[in-house]
Residue, then its C-alpha position, 0 to 999 in steps of 0.5 A: x500500500x502507498x503510504x500517504x503522509x498525514x499531518x496530526x495535532x497532537x498536544x500542540x505537536x505535527x507528526x510527520x508520517x511519509x507522503x506523496x504530491x501528484x501533479x494533476x491526476x492522483x491515484x490512491x494514496x497521493x495527494x492531488x495538486x491543482x492551482x488552488x493547492x496553496x500552502x497553509x500553516x496545516x496544509x501543504x501547497x505552494x507557497x511564497x505567492x508563486x503558482x505553477x501551472x498545473x497540467x495533467x501530469x506536471x507542475x510548471x513554469x516559466x518563473x521559480x515556484x516554491x512548494x511547502x509543506x508544515x512538518x516537525x523538526x527533523x529530517x526528511x528524504x525528498x524524492x521527486x519526479x522532475x519533468x514537464x510537458x516542455x523540455x526543462x533544466x530544474x534546479x532545486x533549492x531547499x529551505x534557505x537556499x540549500x543546494x540539493x539537485x543542480x540543473x537537472x534536464x529532461x526532454x519534453x513529456x520527459x521524466x527523471x527521479x531524483x532523491x535527496x535528504x534534507x533537514x528541519x529545525x525550529x528555534x526550541x530546545x528539546x521542545x522547550x519554548x522557555x529554551x531557544x536558539x537566540x535568533x538575529x533579526x535577519x533571522x525572523x522568518x528565515x526559511x530555515x526557522x520554521x514549521x515547514x520544509x520548503x522547495x524551490x523549483x527553478x532553472x529553464x521551465x522548472x517542473x516536477x511531476x510528483x514528490x514524495x516526503x518521507x521522515x528518515x534518520x540518518x547520520x548527519x553533518x551539523x555545521x558551526x560556523x560564521x556567515x562564509x558557512x551560513x545559508x545565505x538567503x538572499x542573492x547574490x550572497x552564498x556560503x558553502x555550508x549550503x553549497x554542500x548538500x549537493x555533493x552527498x547521496x542519500x544517507x547523509x543529511x547536511x544540518x546546517x547551524x551557522x549564523x552570520x557574525x558568531x564567534x566561537x563563545x557567541x555561537x555558544x552564548x546564542x544557544x546555538x551550540x546547545x541546540x546542536x547538541x540537544x540534536x547531535x546522536x552517535x555517528x553523527x559530525x559535528x563541523x566546526x569553522x571560526x576565526x573571521x570574527x574571533x579575531x576581531x578587538x575584544x572577541x576571542x584571544x586566541x588562548x580562549x579559542x583553543x579551549x572553546x575548540x576543546x570544549x566544542x570537541x570534548x562535548x561533541x564525543x561524549x555525545x558519540x558524535x565526531x569532530x572535524x575542524x575546519x580552517x577559515x578561509x582566506x579573504x581577498x588579501x593579494x600581494x604584489x607578487x599575487x599571493x594571498x597573504x594572511x588576514x587571520x592572525x594565528x587562528x588557523x595555526x590554532x586550529x591546526x595545532x588543537x586538531x594535532x593535539x585532540x586527535x581530531x580530523x581537519x579540513x585546511x580549507x584555509x590551506x586550500x583557499x589559498x591555493x584556490x585563490x592564487x590559481x585563480x588570480x587576483x583579478x579572476x578571484x574576484x569573480x568567486x567574492x562579493x564585487x559587482x557595480x551598482x545596479x547588478x542586482x534588484x534593489x542593489x542602489x550602491x556598489x559592492x566592494x566586499x574581499x570576506x563573502x562569496x557569491x555562488x561560485x564562489x560558494x560553490x569551489x569552497x564547497x568542493x575544497x571541502x568536499x576534497x579535504x572529507x576525502x584527505x581526511x578519511x572520513x566514513x562519510x566520504x561514502x556518501x559522496x556523489x559519484x558523479x563529480x570527481x575529487x578536486x583539485x583547489x589549484x585547478x577551479x571550475x571555469x568561472x565562465x561555464x558557471x551558472x546557477x539559477x538566482x532565487x527570487x528575493x524573499x518577501x520578508x526582505x527590506x527593499x536595500x541590500x544589506x551586506x550581512x555580517x560576518 
């Protein structure tokens, strides 16, 4: 018997089971989608004021569209049958722009089935309404912190025929870090954490808890570390990347940075999970000879020292990014960072010249470096990496002119003027 998701309100909590949605004519055991299928707090449907054309066997559009399902906190496997009456190339983002499927092409009237795993979270810790993550203003209304799973279908005539959402329990990679790791929800900013899911097959979930402006200490003070520790299970991983904000005046000293890293490692191991230290990537700082200069003081070396002393896995993104940016060159690497003239994007009245944050190309290349680091460290989870993408050599970046991802519409909650995110 086919399984269908039921959303039942029990003691104020949504309980999820498997569900299947079909465009147009649905069979027994699935939910039929029509143009009137609109999302509400208790009903799945098309969301964020976007409604595709719903034909007999497909939901498709000339513009990006969103589909949301109210679900409780947890991890979910999404199986989507992509395709429409016209030829299409569909990219799927989940929640706040997590890259799940990249430019999957289908012929007219054809179909392709793909699956991926993603995560939904809420601010409450262990279900306690009085114990919550202290969200920043930019996180209020963010798709990463709500009781729904949101999928974005984007690209050239994006479309799907059906999708199935099923709760799962799989090994999870928790990410802790700053704005160079976070799910950046507004184009054109991006970070490597939101690109990482694209490189894994089903069987591993990425739960990105990084947030802009964080130090290794504030991540604790804002209850973000407590949130992760309330969820992490034996067999999971915690990837931690801090340094950009820790080095600021009166932030976190090198000695305290080391002590806090050790505390993270010990508490992660006490949960039966594996800590992975990720050194912070370099900024766009070059000398006259075209070599990247260190703008992160002693923090990358401090992390390397702690990793060695604690026998913890290390992904040396700092070293790999130096190789990557030098291979691109001082001018070419600008195309990986947030450098744009005024009016390059909607609501962007001023030029952007940011040597710390990345666009989708830069974030994608850094995610490839992290994946390379996972392989180099011989972490067991490397076995769940996508087989369709070869290993990456940071000295041979993907040509920027050959790279593109469809832009996510700026979400309705975003202010009229783009603002540079905190590190």
